[in-house]
FIPATI-215058 format. One record per residue: residue in one letter; x, y, z of N, C-alpha, C, O in turn; residue number from 1. Coordinates in steps of 0.1 Angstrom, whole numbers, plus 5000, padded with zeros to 4 digits. Example, Ala and Ser with C-alpha at 12.3 -4.5 7.8 and 13.67 -1.06 7.14 Angstrom:
# residues 2
   r    n_x    n_y    n_z   ca_x   ca_y   ca_z    c_x    c_y    c_z    o_x    o_y    o_z     k
   A   5132   4943   5078   5123   4955   5078   5132   4967   5078   5142   4967   5085     1
   S   5128   4978   5071   5137   4989   5071   5129   5000   5079   5134   5011   5080     2
***
This chain:
# residues 85
   r    n_x    n_y    n_z   ca_x   ca_y   ca_z    c_x    c_y    c_z    o_x    o_y    o_z     k
   M   5010   4991   5000   4999   5002   5003   5010   5015   5001   5022   5016   5005     1
   S   5001   5023   4995   5012   5033   4992   5010   5044   5006   5002   5047   5014     2
   D   5021   5047   5003   5024   5055   5023   5017   5073   5016   5011   5079   5025     3
   G   5018   5079   5005   5007   5090   5003   5023   5102   5001   5022   5114   5001     4
   L   5034   5093   4999   5045   5104   4997   5046   5118   4990   5054   5127   4991     5
   V   5033   5118   4981   5036   5128   4975   5021   5137   4970   5021   5147   4963     6
   F   5008   5128   4975   4998   5133   4972   4992   5135   4986   4993   5126   4995     7
   Q   4984   5148   4989   4974   5147   5000   4958   5149   4996   4951   5160   4997     8
   N   4955   5139   4993   4941   5142   4990   4935   5154   4982   4927   5162   4987     9
   Q   4941   5155   4968   4941   5163   4958   4931   5156   4949   4932   5144   4948    10
   G   4920   5162   4943   4914   5162   4933   4901   5150   4931   4898   5144   4941    11
   S   4894   5147   4921   4883   5136   4921   4890   5126   4928   4900   5125   4935    12
   G   4878   5114   4923   4883   5102   4927   4893   5097   4917   4905   5093   4919    13
   N   4885   5099   4903   4899   5094   4894   4911   5099   4893   4921   5092   4891    14
   A   4912   5113   4895   4923   5116   4895   4933   5113   4910   4945   5114   4910    15
   K   4929   5111   4917   4934   5103   4932   4939   5088   4931   4948   5083   4938    16
   L   4935   5086   4924   4939   5073   4917   4950   5071   4908   4959   5062   4910    17
   W   4949   5077   4898   4958   5080   4892   4972   5088   4898   4983   5087   4893    18
   Q   4968   5093   4910   4977   5100   4919   4985   5087   4926   4998   5087   4927    19
   A   4980   5081   4928   4982   5069   4938   4994   5060   4928   5005   5057   4934    20
   V   4991   5056   4913   4998   5051   4908   5014   5059   4904   5024   5053   4899    21
   I   5013   5070   4906   5023   5081   4905   5031   5078   4921   5043   5076   4922    22
   D   5024   5077   4929   5028   5076   4943   5036   5064   4946   5045   5064   4954    23
   S   5029   5051   4937   5031   5039   4946   5049   5038   4935   5059   5030   4937    24
   A   5047   5048   4924   5059   5044   4914   5071   5051   4924   5082   5045   4926    25
   I   5067   5062   4929   5079   5070   4937   5082   5062   4948   5093   5056   4947    26
   S   5076   5060   4956   5078   5049   4965   5084   5036   4965   5090   5031   4975    27
   D   5083   5029   4950   5091   5017   4948   5105   5024   4943   5115   5017   4945    28
   W   5108   5034   4937   5121   5039   4932   5128   5045   4945   5140   5043   4946    29
   V   5124   5051   4954   5129   5050   4969   5135   5044   4977   5147   5045   4980    30
   R   5121   5035   4980   5128   5024   4988   5122   5007   4981   5121   4996   4987    31
   G   5120   5009   4971   5112   4995   4968   5125   4985   4967   5137   4990   4968    32
   P   5121   4970   4963   5131   4962   4962   5135   4967   4950   5129   4976   4944    33
   A   5147   4960   4945   5156   4963   4934   5148   4960   4920   5149   4968   4911    34
   S   5142   4949   4919   5135   4946   4908   5121   4959   4905   5116   4963   4894    35
   H   5118   4962   4917   5111   4972   4916   5115   4985   4910   5112   4991   4899    36
   K   5123   4989   4921   5135   5005   4915   5136   5008   4900   5133   5018   4893    37
   C   5142   4992   4897   5142   4994   4883   5130   4997   4871   5131   5005   4862    38
   K   5122   4991   4874   5110   4990   4867   5102   5009   4868   5099   5016   4858    39
   A   5101   5011   4882   5100   5025   4888   5106   5036   4880   5099   5044   4874    40
   E   5119   5036   4881   5128   5045   4875   5125   5045   4859   5121   5055   4854    41
   Y   5127   5034   4853   5120   5035   4838   5109   5046   4839   5110   5058   4837    42
   F   5101   5038   4842   5083   5045   4846   5081   5058   4847   5071   5064   4843    43
   L   5094   5064   4853   5092   5080   4859   5101   5088   4852   5099   5100   4849    44
   F   5117   5078   4848   5120   5086   4838   5124   5086   4822   5130   5094   4815    45
   E   5117   5073   4820   5118   5072   4806   5107   5067   4797   5105   5067   4785    46
   D   5103   5065   4804   5087   5060   4795   5076   5070   4786   5069   5078   4793    47
   E   5075   5070   4777   5068   5080   4768   5056   5083   4767   5051   5094   4763    48
   L   5048   5068   4772   5033   5065   4769   5025   5064   4778   5014   5070   4781    49
   D   5031   5055   4784   5021   5054   4799   5025   5065   4811   5016   5068   4819    50
   F   5038   5071   4812   5038   5085   4822   5032   5094   4815   5022   5095   4822    51
   P   5030   5100   4806   5025   5115   4805   5013   5109   4804   5006   5118   4809    52
   F   5004   5098   4800   4990   5094   4805   4988   5099   4814   4983   5110   4815    53
   V   4992   5090   4824   4988   5087   4840   4991   5101   4851   4985   5104   4861    54
   C   5000   5108   4846   5000   5121   4848   4995   5131   4845   4995   5141   4853    55
   R   4989   5131   4833   4977   5141   4828   4963   5140   4833   4955   5148   4836    56
   S   4963   5118   4833   4947   5118   4842   4948   5119   4857   4938   5116   4863    57
   A   4959   5122   4862   4960   5128   4875   4960   5141   4878   4959   5146   4889    58
   G   4960   5147   4867   4959   5166   4866   4974   5171   4871   4979   5180   4878    59
   L   4979   5160   4862   4997   5169   4865   5000   5169   4853   4994   5162   4845    60
   D   5011   5179   4851   5022   5181   4838   5029   5171   4840   5036   5170   4850    61
   P   5029   5164   4833   5042   5153   4833   5054   5157   4829   5063   5148   4830    62
   E   5060   5172   4821   5069   5177   4823   5079   5181   4834   5092   5180   4835    63
   R   5067   5189   4842   5069   5193   4857   5075   5182   4866   5086   5180   4871    64
   V   5063   5174   4866   5070   5163   4875   5081   5158   4870   5090   5158   4878    65
   R   5083   5155   4862   5099   5147   4857   5105   5156   4858   5116   5152   4854    66
   E   5107   5172   4861   5119   5182   4864   5119   5178   4878   5130   5176   4882    67
   S   5110   5177   4888   5111   5178   4903   5114   5160   4906   5115   5156   4917    68
   L   5116   5151   4895   5124   5140   4900   5136   5140   4895   5145   5133   4900    69
   W   5139   5149   4884   5151   5148   4880   5159   5157   4890   5169   5153   4896    70
   T   5155   5164   4892   5157   5175   4905   5161   5170   4921   5169   5175   4929    71
   I   5154   5158   4921   5159   5150   4933   5166   5138   4929   5174   5134   4937    72
   R   5166   5132   4920   5174   5122   4913   5190   5129   4915   5199   5123   4920    73
   A   5191   5141   4911   5203   5148   4910   5212   5153   4925   5224   5153   4927    74
   H   5198   5157   4935   5204   5155   4952   5205   5141   4958   5206   5137   4970    75
   G   5205   5134   4945   5202   5116   4956   5190   5115   4963   5187   5125   4969    76
   V   5181   5102   4964   5175   5101   4968   5178   5094   4984   5181   5082   4986    77
   T   5177   5109   4996   5178   5108   5005   5166   5111   5020   5166   5108   5032    78
   E   5159   5118   5012   5147   5121   5018   5133   5115   5016   5123   5121   5011    79
   P   5134   5101   5019   5121   5096   5013   5105   5104   5018   5095   5099   5013    80
   E   5105   5112   5024   5093   5121   5026   5093   5131   5020   5086   5140   5026    81
   S   5101   5136   5007   5101   5149   5004   5085   5150   4991   5078   5143   4984    82
   N   5086   5159   4995   5074   5163   4987   5075   5166   4971   5077   5178   4968    83
   V   5074   5156   4961   5079   5158   4946   5070   5170   4938   5076   5179   4932    84
   A   5056   5169   4939   5050   5179   4929   5041   5182   4938   5033   5191   4935    85
***
């Protein structure tokens, strides 16, 4: 189950569902098992089909989300409770 690292009760039920997908991917990237980290990292940083769709469905700008993630990545993922979006 997701820890709600990124989103705190924002948007409609549909948007919340997609926010949970992004939140879960970020959680896996930050502290998941190695196999989950690799898949999450690909989704968050390289995927050009599903990631933009999921972000837009969550009411987010995919480019802004990725910019935030790149910033976190550049500084190292040391603060798993960080708010990224």
